[in-house]
PAKEPA-685084 format. One line per 5 residues: number of its first residue (from 1); their letters; for each residue x, y, z of C-alpha. Coordinates in steps of 0.25 Angstrom, whole numbers, padded with zeros to 4 digits. Each point is the difference from the previous one (the first is absolute). Example, Ala and Ser with C-alpha at 12.3 -4.5 7.8 and 13.67 -1.06 7.14 Angstrom:
! residues 2
1 = as = 0049:-0018:0031 ~ 0006:0014:-0002
END
This chain:
! residues 407
1 = mseqk = -0290:-0385:-0332 ~ -0001:-0015:-0001 ~ -0012:-0008:0007 ~ 0010:-0005:0010 ~ 0005:0014:0004
6 = ktqyk = -0014:0005:0002 ~ -0001:-0009:0012 ~ 0005:0007:0013 ~ 0007:-0007:0011 ~ 0003:0005:0014
11 = kvvla = 0013:-0008:0003 ~ 0009:-0006:-0010 ~ 0012:-0009:0004 ~ 0011:0001:-0010 ~ 0012:-0009:-0003
16 = ysggl = 0011:0010:0001 ~ 0015:-0001:-0004 ~ 0003:0015:0000 ~ 0004:-0002:-0015 ~ -0005:0009:-0011
21 = dtsvi = -0013:-0007:-0002 ~ -0005:0000:0014 ~ 0005:0014:0003 ~ -0009:0005:-0010 ~ -0011:-0009:0003
26 = ipwlk = -0003:0005:0014 ~ -0003:0015:-0005 ~ -0008:-0006:-0012 ~ -0009:-0009:0009 ~ -0003:0012:0009
31 = enygc = -0003:0009:-0012 ~ -0009:-0010:-0007 ~ -0007:-0008:0012 ~ 0001:0011:0011 ~ 0005:-0011:0009
36 = eviav = 0010:-0002:0012 ~ 0012:-0008:-0005 ~ 0007:-0010:0009 ~ 0013:-0004:-0006 ~ 0006:-0014:0003
41 = aadvg = 0015:-0003:-0003 ~ 0005:-0014:0001 ~ 0014:-0002:0005 ~ 0004:-0013:-0008 ~ 0015:0003:0002
46 = qgdel = 0002:0012:-0010 ~ 0009:0007:0010 ~ 0002:0015:-0001 ~ -0012:0002:-0010 ~ -0008:0001:0013
51 = sglee = 0008:0012:0005 ~ -0008:0012:0001 ~ -0013:-0007:-0005 ~ -0009:0005:0011 ~ 0004:0015:-0003
56 = raiat = -0002:-0002:-0015 ~ -0014:-0007:0002 ~ -0005:0011:0009 ~ 0005:0011:-0009 ~ -0007:-0006:-0012
61 = gaskl = -0014:0000:0008 ~ -0001:-0014:0007 ~ -0006:0001:0014 ~ 0009:-0011:0006 ~ 0010:-0010:-0005
66 = yiedl = 0002:-0014:0005 ~ 0014:-0006:-0002 ~ -0002:-0015:0002 ~ 0013:-0009:0002 ~ -0004:-0012:-0008
71 = tqefv = 0014:-0005:-0004 ~ 0001:-0012:0009 ~ -0014:-0005:-0004 ~ 0004:0003:-0015 ~ 0012:-0008:0000
76 = ddfvf = -0005:-0012:0009 ~ -0014:-0001:-0006 ~ 0002:0004:-0014 ~ 0014:0000:-0005 ~ 0004:-0013:0006
81 = pclka = -0012:-0008:-0005 ~ 0003:0005:-0014 ~ 0015:-0004:0002 ~ -0004:-0014:0005 ~ -0009:-0001:-0013
86 = gakye = 0011:0004:-0009 ~ -0010:0010:-0005 ~ 0005:0009:-0012 ~ -0008:0007:-0010 ~ 0008:0001:-0013
91 = dyllg = 0013:0000:0008 ~ -0006:0011:0009 ~ 0001:-0003:0015 ~ -0013:0007:0003 ~ 0005:0011:0008
96 = tamar = -0012:0010:-0002 ~ -0010:-0011:-0002 ~ 0002:-0007:0014 ~ 0000:0013:0008 ~ -0013:0005:-0005
101 = pviak = -0009:-0010:0008 ~ 0006:0003:0013 ~ -0001:0015:-0002 ~ -0014:-0001:-0005 ~ -0004:-0009:0012
106 = rlvei = 0005:0010:0010 ~ -0007:0011:-0009 ~ -0014:-0007:0002 ~ 0003:-0002:0015 ~ 0002:0015:0002
111 = akeeg = -0012:0004:-0009 ~ -0008:-0009:0010 ~ 0006:0007:0012 ~ -0002:0014:-0006 ~ -0014:-0003:-0004
116 = adaia = 0004:0005:-0015 ~ -0011:-0001:-0011 ~ 0010:-0002:-0011 ~ 0014:-0004:-0003 ~ 0009:0006:-0010
121 = hgctg = 0013:-0004:-0007 ~ 0010:0007:-0010 ~ 0002:-0012:-0009 ~ -0002:0003:-0015 ~ -0010:-0006:-0009
126 = kgndq = 0011:-0006:-0008 ~ 0007:-0008:0011 ~ -0001:-0013:0008 ~ 0000:0007:0013 ~ -0015:0005:-0001
131 = vrfel = -0004:-0015:-0001 ~ 0008:-0004:0012 ~ -0005:0011:0009 ~ -0014:-0002:-0004 ~ -0001:-0015:0000
136 = tikaf = 0005:0001:0015 ~ -0010:0010:0004 ~ -0011:-0008:-0006 ~ 0005:-0012:0007 ~ -0002:0007:0014
141 = lpdmp = -0010:0011:-0003 ~ -0008:-0004:-0012 ~ -0009:0011:0000 ~ 0010:0012:0002 ~ 0000:0010:-0011
146 = iiapw = 0014:0002:-0006 ~ 0005:0013:-0006 ~ 0010:-0001:-0011 ~ 0003:0014:-0004 ~ 0009:-0004:-0012
151 = rtwel = -0013:-0006:-0006 ~ -0008:0012:0001 ~ 0008:0013:0002 ~ 0004:0010:-0011 ~ 0015:-0002:0002
156 = kgred = 0005:-0008:-0012 ~ 0014:-0003:0005 ~ 0011:0003:0009 ~ 0004:0013:-0006 ~ -0015:0005:0003
161 = eiaya = 0002:-0005:0014 ~ 0013:0008:0002 ~ -0007:0013:-0006 ~ -0012:-0003:0009 ~ 0009:0000:0012
166 = eqrni = 0007:0012:-0004 ~ -0012:0008:-0002 ~ -0005:-0003:0014 ~ 0014:0001:0007 ~ -0001:-0015:0004
171 = pipit = 0014:-0006:0004 ~ 0004:-0011:-0009 ~ 0012:-0009:0002 ~ 0005:0000:-0015 ~ 0003:0009:-0012
176 = retny = -0003:-0002:-0014 ~ 0015:-0005:-0002 ~ -0001:-0011:0011 ~ -0014:-0004:-0004 ~ 0002:-0016:0000
181 = skdkn = -0012:-0007:0006 ~ 0006:-0008:0011 ~ -0005:-0010:0011 ~ 0009:-0004:0011 ~ -0001:-0010:0012
186 = iwhls = 0010:-0009:0008 ~ -0001:-0010:-0012 ~ 0003:0008:-0012 ~ 0000:0014:-0007 ~ -0007:0001:-0014
191 = hegld = 0002:0011:-0010 ~ -0009:0004:-0012 ~ -0002:0011:-0009 ~ 0008:0011:-0007 ~ 0011:-0006:-0009
196 = lekte = -0004:-0014:0004 ~ -0013:0001:-0008 ~ 0008:-0002:-0013 ~ 0005:-0014:-0001 ~ 0011:0003:-0009
201 = neaql = 0007:0009:0012 ~ 0010:-0007:0008 ~ -0003:0002:0015 ~ 0009:0010:0006 ~ 0003:-0009:0012
206 = dkile = 0010:0010:0007 ~ -0010:0010:-0001 ~ -0012:-0008:0005 ~ 0005:-0010:0010 ~ -0002:0003:0015
211 = lgvsp = 0002:-0013:0007 ~ 0013:-0004:-0005 ~ 0010:0002:-0012 ~ 0000:-0005:-0014 ~ 0008:-0013:-0002
216 = ekapd = 0011:0008:-0007 ~ 0003:0008:0013 ~ -0001:-0012:0009 ~ 0013:-0005:0007 ~ 0010:-0009:-0007
221 = tptyv = 0000:-0010:0011 ~ -0012:-0008:0003 ~ -0009:0000:0013 ~ -0004:-0013:0006 ~ -0012:-0002:0009
226 = tigfe = -0007:-0012:0006 ~ -0015:0000:0002 ~ -0006:-0010:0010 ~ -0015:-0005:-0003 ~ -0010:-0007:0009
231 = qgipv = -0012:-0005:-0008 ~ 0002:0009:-0011 ~ 0002:0013:0008 ~ 0013:0007:0001 ~ 0005:0001:0015
236 = sldge = 0014:0003:0000 ~ 0012:0006:-0007 ~ 0014:-0005:0002 ~ -0004:-0009:0011 ~ -0007:0012:0008
241 = kmnsv = -0015:-0001:0003 ~ -0007:0012:-0005 ~ -0014:0005:-0001 ~ -0006:0001:-0013 ~ 0000:0015:-0002
246 = allqk = 0015:0001:0005 ~ 0004:-0012:-0009 ~ -0006:0007:-0012 ~ 0006:0013:0003 ~ 0014:-0006:0001
251 = lnqlg = -0002:-0008:-0013 ~ -0005:0013:-0007 ~ 0014:0007:0004 ~ 0008:-0012:-0005 ~ -0008:-0002:-0013
256 = gangv = 0000:0015:-0003 ~ 0015:0001:0002 ~ 0002:-0011:-0010 ~ -0009:0005:-0010 ~ -0010:-0012:0001
261 = gildi = -0015:0000:-0002 ~ -0001:0010:-0011 ~ -0011:-0003:-0010 ~ -0004:0008:-0012 ~ -0012:-0006:-0007
266 = venrl = -0012:0002:-0009 ~ -0012:-0007:0007 ~ -0014:-0003:-0003 ~ -0010:0008:0010 ~ -0013:-0005:0004
271 = vgmkc = -0007:0011:-0007 ~ 0005:-0005:-0014 ~ 0012:0009:-0003 ~ 0015:-0002:0000 ~ 0008:0009:0009
276 = rgvye = 0015:0001:0003 ~ 0006:0001:0014 ~ 0013:-0001:0007 ~ 0000:-0008:0013 ~ 0010:0000:0011
281 = tpgga = -0002:-0012:0009 ~ 0014:-0003:0006 ~ -0003:-0008:0012 ~ -0012:-0007:-0006 ~ 0008:-0005:-0012
286 = ilyaa = 0010:-0006:0009 ~ -0011:-0007:0008 ~ -0008:-0005:-0012 ~ 0014:-0006:-0005 ~ 0003:-0006:0013
291 = hkele = -0013:-0006:0003 ~ -0001:-0006:-0014 ~ 0014:-0007:0002 ~ -0005:-0006:0013 ~ -0012:-0005:-0006
296 = rlcld = 0008:-0007:-0011 ~ 0006:-0009:0011 ~ -0013:-0002:0009 ~ -0012:-0002:-0010 ~ -0002:-0012:-0009
301 = kdtah = -0001:0002:-0015 ~ -0015:-0001:-0001 ~ -0003:0010:0011 ~ 0011:0010:-0004 ~ -0006:0000:-0015
306 = ykeli = -0014:0001:0005 ~ 0004:0011:0010 ~ 0005:0008:-0012 ~ -0014:0000:-0006 ~ -0006:0004:0014
311 = gckya = 0011:0011:0001 ~ -0005:0006:-0014 ~ -0014:0000:0004 ~ 0003:0006:0014 ~ 0007:0011:-0007
316 = elvyn = -0011:0003:-0009 ~ -0010:0001:0012 ~ 0009:0009:0008 ~ 0003:0009:-0013 ~ -0015:0001:-0003
321 = gqwyt = -0004:0004:0014 ~ -0006:-0013:0004 ~ 0007:-0002:0013 ~ -0013:-0002:0008 ~ -0006:-0011:-0008
326 = plrka = -0003:-0015:0003 ~ 0010:-0004:-0010 ~ 0012:0007:0005 ~ -0003:-0005:0014 ~ -0001:-0014:-0006
331 = ldafv = 0013:0001:-0007 ~ 0006:0004:0013 ~ -0004:-0013:0006 ~ 0007:-0007:-0012 ~ 0013:0008:0001
336 = dstqe = 0001:-0001:0016 ~ -0001:-0015:-0002 ~ 0012:0000:-0010 ~ 0008:0009:0010 ~ 0000:-0010:0011
341 = tvtgt = 0014:-0005:-0003 ~ 0005:0012:-0007 ~ 0010:0002:0012 ~ 0015:0002:-0001 ~ 0011:0010:-0004
346 = vrvkl = 0003:0007:-0014 ~ 0013:0007:-0002 ~ 0000:0010:-0012 ~ 0011:0008:-0007 ~ -0004:0014:-0004
351 = ykgni = 0008:0006:-0011 ~ -0003:0011:-0010 ~ -0015:-0002:-0001 ~ 0001:-0015:0001 ~ -0004:-0010:0010
356 = fpagt = 0007:-0013:0000 ~ -0003:-0012:0009 ~ 0012:-0003:0008 ~ -0004:-0012:0009 ~ -0013:-0005:0005
361 = sspyt = -0003:-0010:0011 ~ -0013:-0006:0007 ~ -0003:-0011:0010 ~ -0012:-0003:-0010 ~ 0009:-0001:-0013
366 = lysek = -0005:-0010:-0010 ~ 0014:0001:-0007 ~ 0008:-0013:0002 ~ 0014:0000:-0003 ~ 0001:-0015:0001
371 = vvtfg = -0010:-0002:-0011 ~ 0004:0011:-0009 ~ 0015:-0002:0001 ~ 0009:-0003:-0013 ~ 0008:-0009:0009
376 = edtdy = -0002:-0014:0004 ~ -0013:-0002:0008 ~ -0009:-0011:0005 ~ -0013:0008:0001 ~ -0004:0000:-0015
381 = nqmds = 0000:-0011:-0009 ~ 0003:0006:-0014 ~ -0007:-0012:-0007 ~ -0013:0004:0006 ~ 0000:0011:-0011
386 = qgfin = -0001:-0010:-0011 ~ -0014:-0004:0003 ~ -0004:0014:0003 ~ 0004:0005:-0013 ~ -0007:-0012:-0007
391 = lfglp = -0013:0003:0006 ~ 0002:0016:-0001 ~ 0003:-0001:-0014 ~ -0010:-0011:-0004 ~ -0010:0010:-0006
396 = ikvra = 0011:0005:-0009 ~ 0004:-0014:-0004 ~ -0014:-0005:-0003 ~ -0003:0013:-0009 ~ 0014:-0002:-0007
401 = qllgg = -0003:-0015:-0003 ~ -0014:0005:-0006 ~ 0007:0010:-0009 ~ 0012:-0008:-0004 ~ 0009:0009:0007
406 = nq = -0005:0012:-0009 ~ -0002:0012:0009
END
């Protein structure tokens, strides 16, 4: 027994999903710490995964289960700031990463209400989520003990977990044949493990996908949708005002039906290893594409280019669990400033896994047809370009004169 496991706790609050890990962790905590376990499940839009959760938690030994509806807060305060920032981590749209801080924050609040003396989570020692949960806990309860069973227990893998559950008649929601590691919320669904651990294997999308279909099975006719934005925030679909959750749910349906938002990548985890995942983000992929098209009209070149750097850093902070940091807050101030004129409508065409721009307009557009036209105009003097080129190319000319034209 490790030094950590020698410490006894009276009441432990557990981040609970009802999946394999947390189903096993409840009895394991009670066996090893002699503690009461209070399970906390966060509803971030995972839908039917919450069905029967209370019964399962109690059956595995929890004294009570909180089911906290955080979907609206998740979309408004975490998803949309990432969207406005254009935050992508190696093309990954941060579906798991940006859900962890809102979940962990509520976990801390309940731990305070319950008078818990420890918080536990089911994240593995190989993954990113352990960092995301624990940095958020430290931000709000810096001295709270954290129990991470995967770093201390005798179980070596998911096969051991299944055997542990079977020995104790613990109900678990998977079998050895369906043992993908998944994470689902209103923004995305991720898949890891099993055949995906071999990079030479093609992902069996028809076997994996849950939010939509593969591009091959998408309709032969395109779907058009028009998204309205106000200061970088999506507010309407096809002219109908919608709240953020309903809007995202509708886009998930449309995107899933057309096979868009599927990503199969090998990414670099924070802890140093590479991992492979298949991500489904149908509505999110549409929003990112549409938002980017609107920014093409509304942002000047220097701001747009610098914002790409900010988006990359923002994504790293979110991916690395550093949501509650001064830098992320400061970057939000920059992003919000850039979004003051990102208002307008974007029409996109969804077709067999693709998202094509199909018309963008904004009252703040910086695009001037009068200036850019190939036809006759009076707004641009083409002779101005001669002096510009002479000055812009002066360093090249001077160097060439020095070298006698030999490059």
